[in-house]
PyMOL Python script that loads the backbone (N, CA, C, O; Angstrom):
from pymol import cmd

cmd.read_pdbstr("""\
ATOM      1  N   MET A   1      98.153-176.393  81.956  1.00  0.00           N
ATOM      2  CA  MET A   1      97.422-175.828  80.838  1.00  0.00           C
ATOM      3  C   MET A   1      97.147-174.353  81.121  1.00  0.00           C
ATOM      4  O   MET A   1      96.599-174.006  82.167  1.00  0.00           O
ATOM      5  N   ASN A   2      97.524-173.504  80.199  1.00  0.00           N
ATOM      6  CA  ASN A   2      97.332-172.071  80.342  1.00  0.00           C
ATOM      7  C   ASN A   2      96.065-171.668  79.594  1.00  0.00           C
ATOM      8  O   ASN A   2      95.962-171.844  78.380  1.00  0.00           O
ATOM      9  N   GLN A   3      95.112-171.130  80.333  1.00  0.00           N
ATOM     10  CA  GLN A   3      93.856-170.706  79.702  1.00  0.00           C
ATOM     11  C   GLN A   3      93.849-169.193  79.558  1.00  0.00           C
ATOM     12  O   GLN A   3      94.194-168.469  80.492  1.00  0.00           O
ATOM     13  N   ASN A   4      93.460-168.730  78.400  1.00  0.00           N
ATOM     14  CA  ASN A   4      93.317-167.304  78.169  1.00  0.00           C
ATOM     15  C   ASN A   4      91.942-166.865  78.624  1.00  0.00           C
ATOM     16  O   ASN A   4      90.950-167.568  78.428  1.00  0.00           O
ATOM     17  N   LYS A   5      91.897-165.698  79.233  1.00  0.00           N
ATOM     18  CA  LYS A   5      90.609-165.134  79.624  1.00  0.00           C
ATOM     19  C   LYS A   5      90.257-164.041  78.611  1.00  0.00           C
ATOM     20  O   LYS A   5      90.893-162.989  78.560  1.00  0.00           O
ATOM     21  N   PHE A   6      89.248-164.315  77.827  1.00  0.00           N
ATOM     22  CA  PHE A   6      88.813-163.357  76.821  1.00  0.00           C
ATOM     23  C   PHE A   6      87.766-162.437  77.426  1.00  0.00           C
ATOM     24  O   PHE A   6      86.891-162.883  78.169  1.00  0.00           O
ATOM     25  N   THR A   7      87.857-161.174  77.111  1.00  0.00           N
ATOM     26  CA  THR A   7      86.870-160.189  77.536  1.00  0.00           C
ATOM     27  C   THR A   7      86.480-159.355  76.318  1.00  0.00           C
ATOM     28  O   THR A   7      87.128-159.417  75.274  1.00  0.00           O
ATOM     29  N   PHE A   8      85.428-158.588  76.469  1.00  0.00           N
ATOM     30  CA  PHE A   8      85.030-157.700  75.385  1.00  0.00           C
ATOM     31  C   PHE A   8      86.164-156.730  75.073  1.00  0.00           C
ATOM     32  O   PHE A   8      86.448-156.448  73.909  1.00  0.00           O
ATOM     33  N   GLN A   9      86.824-156.212  76.145  1.00  0.00           N
ATOM     34  CA  GLN A   9      87.898-155.241  75.951  1.00  0.00           C
ATOM     35  C   GLN A   9      89.111-155.889  75.279  1.00  0.00           C
ATOM     36  O   GLN A   9      89.690-155.303  74.365  1.00  0.00           O
ATOM     37  N   SER A  10      89.502-157.083  75.716  1.00  0.00           N
ATOM     38  CA  SER A  10      90.699-157.720  75.153  1.00  0.00           C
ATOM     39  C   SER A  10      90.516-158.083  73.682  1.00  0.00           C
ATOM     40  O   SER A  10      91.494-158.179  72.941  1.00  0.00           O
ATOM     41  N   GLU A  11      89.291-158.282  73.264  1.00  0.00           N
ATOM     42  CA  GLU A  11      89.010-158.651  71.878  1.00  0.00           C
ATOM     43  C   GLU A  11      88.485-157.482  71.052  1.00  0.00           C
ATOM     44  O   GLU A  11      88.094-157.653  69.898  1.00  0.00           O
ATOM     45  N   ASN A  12      88.479-156.281  71.658  1.00  0.00           N
ATOM     46  CA  ASN A  12      87.980-155.070  70.988  1.00  0.00           C
ATOM     47  C   ASN A  12      86.549-155.226  70.496  1.00  0.00           C
ATOM     48  O   ASN A  12      86.203-154.769  69.406  1.00  0.00           O
ATOM     49  N   LEU A  13      85.726-155.871  71.304  1.00  0.00           N
ATOM     50  CA  LEU A  13      84.313-156.047  70.976  1.00  0.00           C
ATOM     51  C   LEU A  13      83.487-154.994  71.699  1.00  0.00           C
ATOM     52  O   LEU A  13      83.852-154.537  72.782  1.00  0.00           O
ATOM     53  N   VAL A  14      82.382-154.619  71.095  1.00  0.00           N
ATOM     54  CA  VAL A  14      81.458-153.683  71.726  1.00  0.00           C
ATOM     55  C   VAL A  14      80.057-154.289  71.706  1.00  0.00           C
ATOM     56  O   VAL A  14      79.706-155.045  70.800  1.00  0.00           O
ATOM     57  N   VAL A  15      79.276-153.949  72.707  1.00  0.00           N
ATOM     58  CA  VAL A  15      77.888-154.389  72.751  1.00  0.00           C
ATOM     59  C   VAL A  15      77.089-153.403  71.916  1.00  0.00           C
ATOM     60  O   VAL A  15      77.129-152.196  72.155  1.00  0.00           O
ATOM     61  N   ASP A  16      76.369-153.922  70.942  1.00  0.00           N
ATOM     62  CA  ASP A  16      75.582-153.062  70.071  1.00  0.00           C
ATOM     63  C   ASP A  16      74.090-153.329  70.194  1.00  0.00           C
ATOM     64  O   ASP A  16      73.271-152.544  69.717  1.00  0.00           O
ATOM     65  N   TYR A  17      73.738-154.450  70.842  1.00  0.00           N
ATOM     66  CA  TYR A  17      72.331-154.829  70.893  1.00  0.00           C
ATOM     67  C   TYR A  17      72.116-155.815  72.037  1.00  0.00           C
ATOM     68  O   TYR A  17      72.839-156.806  72.149  1.00  0.00           O
ATOM     69  N   ILE A  18      71.135-155.550  72.877  1.00  0.00           N
ATOM     70  CA  ILE A  18      70.727-156.484  73.930  1.00  0.00           C
ATOM     71  C   ILE A  18      69.213-156.580  73.877  1.00  0.00           C
ATOM     72  O   ILE A  18      68.521-155.571  73.745  1.00  0.00           O
ATOM     73  N   SER A  19      68.705-157.796  73.981  1.00  0.00           N
ATOM     74  CA  SER A  19      67.265-158.015  73.930  1.00  0.00           C
ATOM     75  C   SER A  19      66.871-159.019  75.007  1.00  0.00           C
ATOM     76  O   SER A  19      67.573-160.006  75.230  1.00  0.00           O
ATOM     77  N   PHE A  20      65.757-158.766  75.668  1.00  0.00           N
ATOM     78  CA  PHE A  20      65.215-159.671  76.670  1.00  0.00           C
ATOM     79  C   PHE A  20      63.822-160.100  76.255  1.00  0.00           C
ATOM     80  O   PHE A  20      63.022-159.271  75.820  1.00  0.00           O
ATOM     81  N   ASN A  21      63.522-161.370  76.381  1.00  0.00           N
ATOM     82  CA  ASN A  21      62.165-161.869  76.159  1.00  0.00           C
ATOM     83  C   ASN A  21      61.563-162.195  77.514  1.00  0.00           C
ATOM     84  O   ASN A  21      62.152-162.940  78.297  1.00  0.00           O
ATOM     85  N   ILE A  22      60.410-161.648  77.788  1.00  0.00           N
ATOM     86  CA  ILE A  22      59.732-161.849  79.066  1.00  0.00           C
ATOM     87  C   ILE A  22      58.408-162.539  78.785  1.00  0.00           C
ATOM     88  O   ILE A  22      57.575-162.024  78.038  1.00  0.00           O
ATOM     89  N   THR A  23      58.219-163.704  79.386  1.00  0.00           N
ATOM     90  CA  THR A  23      56.961-164.421  79.207  1.00  0.00           C
ATOM     91  C   THR A  23      56.223-164.489  80.532  1.00  0.00           C
ATOM     92  O   THR A  23      56.838-164.510  81.598  1.00  0.00           O
ATOM     93  N   GLY A  24      54.919-164.523  80.457  1.00  0.00           N
ATOM     94  CA  GLY A  24      54.092-164.707  81.642  1.00  0.00           C
ATOM     95  C   GLY A  24      54.257-163.632  82.689  1.00  0.00           C
ATOM     96  O   GLY A  24      54.020-163.878  83.872  1.00  0.00           O
ATOM     97  N   SER A  25      54.655-162.455  82.282  1.00  0.00           N
ATOM     98  CA  SER A  25      54.874-161.378  83.245  1.00  0.00           C
ATOM     99  C   SER A  25      53.705-160.406  83.222  1.00  0.00           C
ATOM    100  O   SER A  25      53.318-159.896  82.171  1.00  0.00           O
ATOM    101  N   ASP A  26      53.160-160.165  84.390  1.00  0.00           N
ATOM    102  CA  ASP A  26      52.090-159.175  84.513  1.00  0.00           C
ATOM    103  C   ASP A  26      52.642-157.815  84.906  1.00  0.00           C
ATOM    104  O   ASP A  26      51.885-156.855  85.052  1.00  0.00           O
ATOM    105  N   ASN A  27      53.959-157.728  85.078  1.00  0.00           N
ATOM    106  CA  ASN A  27      54.524-156.476  85.559  1.00  0.00           C
ATOM    107  C   ASN A  27      55.309-155.736  84.479  1.00  0.00           C
ATOM    108  O   ASN A  27      56.303-155.077  84.782  1.00  0.00           O
ATOM    109  N   THR A  28      54.876-155.835  83.227  1.00  0.00           N
ATOM    110  CA  THR A  28      55.515-155.100  82.143  1.00  0.00           C
ATOM    111  C   THR A  28      55.439-153.601  82.404  1.00  0.00           C
ATOM    112  O   THR A  28      56.376-152.863  82.098  1.00  0.00           O
ATOM    113  N   GLU A  29      54.332-153.158  82.963  1.00  0.00           N
ATOM    114  CA  GLU A  29      54.175-151.731  83.263  1.00  0.00           C
ATOM    115  C   GLU A  29      55.211-151.266  84.271  1.00  0.00           C
ATOM    116  O   GLU A  29      55.772-150.181  84.115  1.00  0.00           O
ATOM    117  N   SER A  30      55.481-152.064  85.307  1.00  0.00           N
ATOM    118  CA  SER A  30      56.477-151.665  86.302  1.00  0.00           C
ATOM    119  C   SER A  30      57.879-151.647  85.701  1.00  0.00           C
ATOM    120  O   SER A  30      58.705-150.815  86.076  1.00  0.00           O
ATOM    121  N   ILE A  31      58.149-152.557  84.772  1.00  0.00           N
ATOM    122  CA  ILE A  31      59.445-152.560  84.090  1.00  0.00           C
ATOM    123  C   ILE A  31      59.587-151.296  83.246  1.00  0.00           C
ATOM    124  O   ILE A  31      60.641-150.660  83.251  1.00  0.00           O
ATOM    125  N   ALA A  32      58.531-150.933  82.523  1.00  0.00           N
ATOM    126  CA  ALA A  32      58.557-149.723  81.698  1.00  0.00           C
ATOM    127  C   ALA A  32      58.753-148.486  82.573  1.00  0.00           C
ATOM    128  O   ALA A  32      59.521-147.595  82.210  1.00  0.00           O
ATOM    129  N   LYS A  33      58.079-148.416  83.706  1.00  0.00           N
ATOM    130  CA  LYS A  33      58.238-147.271  84.606  1.00  0.00           C
ATOM    131  C   LYS A  33      59.670-147.150  85.094  1.00  0.00           C
ATOM    132  O   LYS A  33      60.190-146.044  85.238  1.00  0.00           O
ATOM    133  N   TYR A  34      60.312-148.288  85.350  1.00  0.00           N
ATOM    134  CA  TYR A  34      61.703-148.269  85.805  1.00  0.00           C
ATOM    135  C   TYR A  34      62.589-147.586  84.771  1.00  0.00           C
ATOM    136  O   TYR A  34      63.435-146.764  85.122  1.00  0.00           O
ATOM    137  N   TRP A  35      62.396-147.925  83.493  1.00  0.00           N
ATOM    138  CA  TRP A  35      63.279-147.385  82.456  1.00  0.00           C
ATOM    139  C   TRP A  35      62.927-145.971  82.044  1.00  0.00           C
ATOM    140  O   TRP A  35      63.806-145.234  81.598  1.00  0.00           O
ATOM    141  N   PHE A  36      61.678-145.565  82.176  1.00  0.00           N
ATOM    142  CA  PHE A  36      61.276-144.273  81.639  1.00  0.00           C
ATOM    143  C   PHE A  36      61.009-143.194  82.674  1.00  0.00           C
ATOM    144  O   PHE A  36      61.087-142.008  82.352  1.00  0.00           O
ATOM    145  N   TYR A  37      60.694-143.571  83.913  1.00  0.00           N
ATOM    146  CA  TYR A  37      60.222-142.554  84.841  1.00  0.00           C
ATOM    147  C   TYR A  37      61.107-142.311  86.045  1.00  0.00           C
ATOM    148  O   TYR A  37      60.909-141.318  86.746  1.00  0.00           O
ATOM    149  N   LEU A  38      62.075-143.171  86.316  1.00  0.00           N
ATOM    150  CA  LEU A  38      62.948-142.933  87.454  1.00  0.00           C
ATOM    151  C   LEU A  38      64.046-141.943  87.079  1.00  0.00           C
ATOM    152  O   LEU A  38      64.613-142.035  85.991  1.00  0.00           O
ATOM    153  N   PRO A  39      64.356-140.988  87.976  1.00  0.00           N
ATOM    154  CA  PRO A  39      65.426-140.029  87.676  1.00  0.00           C
ATOM    155  C   PRO A  39      66.745-140.770  87.429  1.00  0.00           C
ATOM    156  O   PRO A  39      67.058-141.738  88.121  1.00  0.00           O
ATOM    157  N   GLY A  40      67.495-140.318  86.461  1.00  0.00           N
ATOM    158  CA  GLY A  40      68.788-140.925  86.161  1.00  0.00           C
ATOM    159  C   GLY A  40      68.719-142.023  85.120  1.00  0.00           C
ATOM    160  O   GLY A  40      69.746-142.385  84.546  1.00  0.00           O
ATOM    161  N   ASN A  41      67.545-142.560  84.861  1.00  0.00           N
ATOM    162  CA  ASN A  41      67.406-143.594  83.832  1.00  0.00           C
ATOM    163  C   ASN A  41      67.058-142.913  82.513  1.00  0.00           C
ATOM    164  O   ASN A  41      65.891-142.651  82.222  1.00  0.00           O
ATOM    165  N   GLN A  42      68.070-142.637  81.737  1.00  0.00           N
ATOM    166  CA  GLN A  42      67.888-141.922  80.485  1.00  0.00           C
ATOM    167  C   GLN A  42      68.267-142.815  79.302  1.00  0.00           C
ATOM    168  O   GLN A  42      69.052-142.418  78.441  1.00  0.00           O
ATOM    169  N   HIS A  43      67.714-144.001  79.271  1.00  0.00           N
ATOM    170  CA  HIS A  43      68.026-144.952  78.220  1.00  0.00           C
ATOM    171  C   HIS A  43      66.901-144.995  77.199  1.00  0.00           C
ATOM    172  O   HIS A  43      65.736-144.793  77.540  1.00  0.00           O
ATOM    173  N   GLN A  44      67.249-145.256  75.955  1.00  0.00           N
ATOM    174  CA  GLN A  44      66.245-145.452  74.925  1.00  0.00           C
ATOM    175  C   GLN A  44      65.974-146.944  74.830  1.00  0.00           C
ATOM    176  O   GLN A  44      66.873-147.734  74.542  1.00  0.00           O
ATOM    177  N   VAL A  45      64.727-147.319  75.075  1.00  0.00           N
ATOM    178  CA  VAL A  45      64.341-148.718  75.144  1.00  0.00           C
ATOM    179  C   VAL A  45      63.108-148.919  74.285  1.00  0.00           C
ATOM    180  O   VAL A  45      62.240-148.050  74.212  1.00  0.00           O
ATOM    181  N   SER A  46      63.037-150.075  73.635  1.00  0.00           N
ATOM    182  CA  SER A  46      61.877-150.417  72.825  1.00  0.00           C
ATOM    183  C   SER A  46      61.176-151.620  73.448  1.00  0.00           C
ATOM    184  O   SER A  46      61.806-152.642  73.720  1.00  0.00           O
ATOM    185  N   PHE A  47      59.871-151.492  73.670  1.00  0.00           N
ATOM    186  CA  PHE A  47      59.056-152.596  74.185  1.00  0.00           C
ATOM    187  C   PHE A  47      58.149-153.079  73.057  1.00  0.00           C
ATOM    188  O   PHE A  47      57.518-152.282  72.363  1.00  0.00           O
ATOM    189  N   ARG A  48      58.095-154.397  72.889  1.00  0.00           N
ATOM    190  CA  ARG A  48      57.202-154.970  71.871  1.00  0.00           C
ATOM    191  C   ARG A  48      56.402-156.101  72.487  1.00  0.00           C
ATOM    192  O   ARG A  48      56.961-156.999  73.117  1.00  0.00           O
ATOM    193  N   GLN A  49      55.109-156.053  72.304  1.00  0.00           N
ATOM    194  CA  GLN A  49      54.218-157.102  72.787  1.00  0.00           C
ATOM    195  C   GLN A  49      53.968-158.076  71.645  1.00  0.00           C
ATOM    196  O   GLN A  49      53.490-157.679  70.582  1.00  0.00           O
ATOM    197  N   LEU A  50      54.289-159.353  71.859  1.00  0.00           N
ATOM    198  CA  LEU A  50      54.113-160.366  70.814  1.00  0.00           C
ATOM    199  C   LEU A  50      52.976-161.299  71.195  1.00  0.00           C
ATOM    200  O   LEU A  50      52.869-161.729  72.343  1.00  0.00           O
ATOM    201  N   GLU A  51      52.146-161.601  70.241  1.00  0.00           N
ATOM    202  CA  GLU A  51      51.023-162.501  70.465  1.00  0.00           C
ATOM    203  C   GLU A  51      51.053-163.611  69.430  1.00  0.00           C
ATOM    204  O   GLU A  51      51.665-163.462  68.372  1.00  0.00           O
ATOM    205  N   TYR A  52      50.404-164.709  69.724  1.00  0.00           N
ATOM    206  CA  TYR A  52      50.372-165.843  68.810  1.00  0.00           C
ATOM    207  C   TYR A  52      49.709-165.453  67.501  1.00  0.00           C
ATOM    208  O   TYR A  52      48.628-164.863  67.495  1.00  0.00           O
ATOM    209  N   ASP A  53      50.355-165.783  66.400  1.00  0.00           N
ATOM    210  CA  ASP A  53      49.816-165.501  65.074  1.00  0.00           C
ATOM    211  C   ASP A  53      49.923-166.764  64.233  1.00  0.00           C
ATOM    212  O   ASP A  53      51.013-167.096  63.766  1.00  0.00           O
ATOM    213  N   PRO A  54      48.813-167.481  64.027  1.00  0.00           N
ATOM    214  CA  PRO A  54      48.879-168.748  63.298  1.00  0.00           C
ATOM    215  C   PRO A  54      49.345-168.603  61.849  1.00  0.00           C
ATOM    216  O   PRO A  54      49.887-169.557  61.290  1.00  0.00           O
ATOM    217  N   SER A  55      49.152-167.453  61.234  1.00  0.00           N
ATOM    218  CA  SER A  55      49.579-167.289  59.843  1.00  0.00           C
ATOM    219  C   SER A  55      51.105-167.277  59.717  1.00  0.00           C
ATOM    220  O   SER A  55      51.648-167.658  58.680  1.00  0.00           O
ATOM    221  N   PHE A  56      51.800-166.834  60.782  1.00  0.00           N
ATOM    222  CA  PHE A  56      53.259-166.839  60.779  1.00  0.00           C
ATOM    223  C   PHE A  56      53.828-168.005  61.579  1.00  0.00           C
ATOM    224  O   PHE A  56      55.044-168.175  61.666  1.00  0.00           O
ATOM    225  N   LYS A  57      52.936-168.809  62.164  1.00  0.00           N
ATOM    226  CA  LYS A  57      53.328-169.924  63.025  1.00  0.00           C
ATOM    227  C   LYS A  57      54.262-169.463  64.139  1.00  0.00           C
ATOM    228  O   LYS A  57      55.247-170.119  64.475  1.00  0.00           O
ATOM    229  N   SER A  58      53.909-168.309  64.693  1.00  0.00           N
ATOM    230  CA  SER A  58      54.668-167.743  65.812  1.00  0.00           C
ATOM    231  C   SER A  58      54.095-168.306  67.098  1.00  0.00           C
ATOM    232  O   SER A  58      52.935-168.060  67.430  1.00  0.00           O
ATOM    233  N   PHE A  59      54.903-169.057  67.817  1.00  0.00           N
ATOM    234  CA  PHE A  59      54.400-169.706  69.025  1.00  0.00           C
ATOM    235  C   PHE A  59      54.858-169.023  70.305  1.00  0.00           C
ATOM    236  O   PHE A  59      54.480-169.440  71.400  1.00  0.00           O
ATOM    237  N   TRP A  60      55.658-167.994  70.179  1.00  0.00           N
ATOM    238  CA  TRP A  60      56.123-167.312  71.381  1.00  0.00           C
ATOM    239  C   TRP A  60      55.253-166.100  71.651  1.00  0.00           C
ATOM    240  O   TRP A  60      55.015-165.281  70.763  1.00  0.00           O
ATOM    241  N   GLU A  61      54.776-165.991  72.893  1.00  0.00           N
ATOM    242  CA  GLU A  61      53.976-164.844  73.308  1.00  0.00           C
ATOM    243  C   GLU A  61      54.659-164.195  74.491  1.00  0.00           C
ATOM    244  O   GLU A  61      55.159-164.881  75.383  1.00  0.00           O
ATOM    245  N   GLY A  62      54.681-162.905  74.499  1.00  0.00           N
ATOM    246  CA  GLY A  62      55.271-162.186  75.617  1.00  0.00           C
ATOM    247  C   GLY A  62      55.730-160.811  75.203  1.00  0.00           C
ATOM    248  O   GLY A  62      55.302-160.280  74.178  1.00  0.00           O
ATOM    249  N   THR A  63      56.607-160.236  76.007  1.00  0.00           N
ATOM    250  CA  THR A  63      57.133-158.904  75.770  1.00  0.00           C
ATOM    251  C   THR A  63      58.622-159.004  75.482  1.00  0.00           C
ATOM    252  O   THR A  63      59.349-159.730  76.162  1.00  0.00           O
ATOM    253  N   THR A  64      59.068-158.274  74.477  1.00  0.00           N
ATOM    254  CA  THR A  64      60.486-158.188  74.163  1.00  0.00           C
ATOM    255  C   THR A  64      60.951-156.773  74.456  1.00  0.00           C
ATOM    256  O   THR A  64      60.313-155.801  74.052  1.00  0.00           O
ATOM    257  N   ILE A  65      62.071-156.667  75.164  1.00  0.00           N
ATOM    258  CA  ILE A  65      62.666-155.367  75.480  1.00  0.00           C
ATOM    259  C   ILE A  65      63.988-155.286  74.720  1.00  0.00           C
ATOM    260  O   ILE A  65      64.846-156.156  74.867  1.00  0.00           O
ATOM    261  N   HIS A  66      64.151-154.234  73.901  1.00  0.00           N
ATOM    262  CA  HIS A  66      65.339-154.068  73.070  1.00  0.00           C
ATOM    263  C   HIS A  66      66.125-152.830  73.490  1.00  0.00           C
ATOM    264  O   HIS A  66      65.564-151.752  73.687  1.00  0.00           O
ATOM    265  N   PHE A  67      67.426-153.011  73.621  1.00  0.00           N
ATOM    266  CA  PHE A  67      68.362-151.902  73.790  1.00  0.00           C
ATOM    267  C   PHE A  67      69.286-151.949  72.582  1.00  0.00           C
ATOM    268  O   PHE A  67      69.749-153.028  72.213  1.00  0.00           O
ATOM    269  N   SER A  68      69.568-150.814  71.957  1.00  0.00           N
ATOM    270  CA  SER A  68      70.466-150.833  70.809  1.00  0.00           C
ATOM    271  C   SER A  68      71.488-149.707  70.917  1.00  0.00           C
ATOM    272  O   SER A  68      71.302-148.734  71.648  1.00  0.00           O
ATOM    273  N   GLY A  69      72.572-149.872  70.166  1.00  0.00           N
ATOM    274  CA  GLY A  69      73.612-148.850  70.094  1.00  0.00           C
ATOM    275  C   GLY A  69      74.218-148.508  71.439  1.00  0.00           C
ATOM    276  O   GLY A  69      74.532-149.390  72.238  1.00  0.00           O
ATOM    277  N   THR A  70      74.379-147.209  71.680  1.00  0.00           N
ATOM    278  CA  THR A  70      75.002-146.763  72.925  1.00  0.00           C
ATOM    279  C   THR A  70      74.158-147.127  74.139  1.00  0.00           C
ATOM    280  O   THR A  70      74.695-147.310  75.231  1.00  0.00           O
ATOM    281  N   ASN A  71      72.842-147.236  73.963  1.00  0.00           N
ATOM    282  CA  ASN A  71      71.981-147.639  75.074  1.00  0.00           C
ATOM    283  C   ASN A  71      72.287-149.076  75.505  1.00  0.00           C
ATOM    284  O   ASN A  71      72.301-149.376  76.698  1.00  0.00           O
ATOM    285  N   ALA A  72      72.532-149.959  74.538  1.00  0.00           N
ATOM    286  CA  ALA A  72      72.892-151.346  74.851  1.00  0.00           C
ATOM    287  C   ALA A  72      74.248-151.389  75.549  1.00  0.00           C
ATOM    288  O   ALA A  72      74.417-152.115  76.529  1.00  0.00           O
ATOM    289  N   ALA A  73      75.207-150.624  75.057  1.00  0.00           N
ATOM    290  CA  ALA A  73      76.543-150.603  75.672  1.00  0.00           C
ATOM    291  C   ALA A  73      76.471-150.095  77.104  1.00  0.00           C
ATOM    292  O   ALA A  73      77.120-150.650  77.991  1.00  0.00           O
ATOM    293  N   GLN A  74      75.688-149.043  77.342  1.00  0.00           N
ATOM    294  CA  GLN A  74      75.536-148.504  78.699  1.00  0.00           C
ATOM    295  C   GLN A  74      74.833-149.506  79.607  1.00  0.00           C
ATOM    296  O   GLN A  74      75.222-149.675  80.762  1.00  0.00           O
ATOM    297  N   PHE A  75      73.808-150.167  79.098  1.00  0.00           N
ATOM    298  CA  PHE A  75      73.096-151.159  79.894  1.00  0.00           C
ATOM    299  C   PHE A  75      74.007-152.328  80.235  1.00  0.00           C
ATOM    300  O   PHE A  75      73.934-152.863  81.341  1.00  0.00           O
ATOM    301  N   TYR A  76      74.865-152.733  79.305  1.00  0.00           N
ATOM    302  CA  TYR A  76      75.823-153.806  79.561  1.00  0.00           C
ATOM    303  C   TYR A  76      76.781-153.414  80.694  1.00  0.00           C
ATOM    304  O   TYR A  76      77.123-154.249  81.531  1.00  0.00           O
ATOM    305  N   LYS A  77      77.214-152.150  80.723  1.00  0.00           N
ATOM    306  CA  LYS A  77      78.076-151.667  81.813  1.00  0.00           C
ATOM    307  C   LYS A  77      77.350-151.742  83.153  1.00  0.00           C
ATOM    308  O   LYS A  77      77.958-152.076  84.171  1.00  0.00           O
ATOM    309  N   ILE A  78      76.060-151.435  83.159  1.00  0.00           N
ATOM    310  CA  ILE A  78      75.258-151.521  84.391  1.00  0.00           C
ATOM    311  C   ILE A  78      75.198-152.976  84.861  1.00  0.00           C
ATOM    312  O   ILE A  78      75.317-153.252  86.054  1.00  0.00           O
ATOM    313  N   ILE A  79      75.016-153.894  83.927  1.00  0.00           N
ATOM    314  CA  ILE A  79      74.991-155.326  84.273  1.00  0.00           C
ATOM    315  C   ILE A  79      76.348-155.753  84.824  1.00  0.00           C
ATOM    316  O   ILE A  79      76.405-156.449  85.838  1.00  0.00           O
ATOM    317  N   GLN A  80      77.446-155.350  84.172  1.00  0.00           N
ATOM    318  CA  GLN A  80      78.789-155.715  84.621  1.00  0.00           C
ATOM    319  C   GLN A  80      79.069-155.182  86.018  1.00  0.00           C
ATOM    320  O   GLN A  80      79.732-155.846  86.814  1.00  0.00           O
ATOM    321  N   ALA A  81      78.575-154.001  86.319  1.00  0.00           N
ATOM    322  CA  ALA A  81      78.813-153.390  87.625  1.00  0.00           C
ATOM    323  C   ALA A  81      77.860-153.972  88.690  1.00  0.00           C
ATOM    324  O   ALA A  81      77.882-153.553  89.847  1.00  0.00           O
ATOM    325  N   GLU A  82      77.037-154.929  88.288  1.00  0.00           N
ATOM    326  CA  GLU A  82      76.067-155.583  89.178  1.00  0.00           C
ATOM    327  C   GLU A  82      75.114-154.582  89.819  1.00  0.00           C
ATOM    328  O   GLU A  82      74.764-154.698  90.994  1.00  0.00           O
ATOM    329  N   LYS A  83      74.699-153.591  89.019  1.00  0.00           N
ATOM    330  CA  LYS A  83      73.733-152.593  89.487  1.00  0.00           C
ATOM    331  C   LYS A  83      72.335-152.869  88.953  1.00  0.00           C
ATOM    332  O   LYS A  83      71.432-152.044  89.094  1.00  0.00           O
ATOM    333  N   PHE A  84      72.163-154.041  88.338  1.00  0.00           N
ATOM    334  CA  PHE A  84      70.860-154.412  87.791  1.00  0.00           C
ATOM    335  C   PHE A  84      70.472-155.755  88.375  1.00  0.00           C
ATOM    336  O   PHE A  84      71.222-156.726  88.275  1.00  0.00           O
ATOM    337  N   ASP A  85      69.296-155.806  88.985  1.00  0.00           N
ATOM    338  CA  ASP A  85      68.831-157.048  89.626  1.00  0.00           C
ATOM    339  C   ASP A  85      67.884-157.756  88.683  1.00  0.00           C
ATOM    340  O   ASP A  85      67.368-158.824  89.013  1.00  0.00           O
TER     341      ASP A  85
END
""", "prot")
cmd.dss("prot")
cmd.show_as("cartoon", "prot")
cmd.util.cbc("prot")
cmd.orient("prot")
């Protein structure tokens, strides 16, 4: 059986959006410092704090980190190169 290996490049796909949900983390500040204050980290990142809202029946609480556009594509390259722990 011959299996094809699909990649983003072979399928002409691009990363346009990456989002992480972080729950129960007290170190949101340290994560923000990593993206905004270390030399060489010039990415545009959006942090959103979500809290329980019974009117919307939102049961997820935590922080969401969003990368979009070229920032998401660059972050994906960092992940592929295993430079992100």
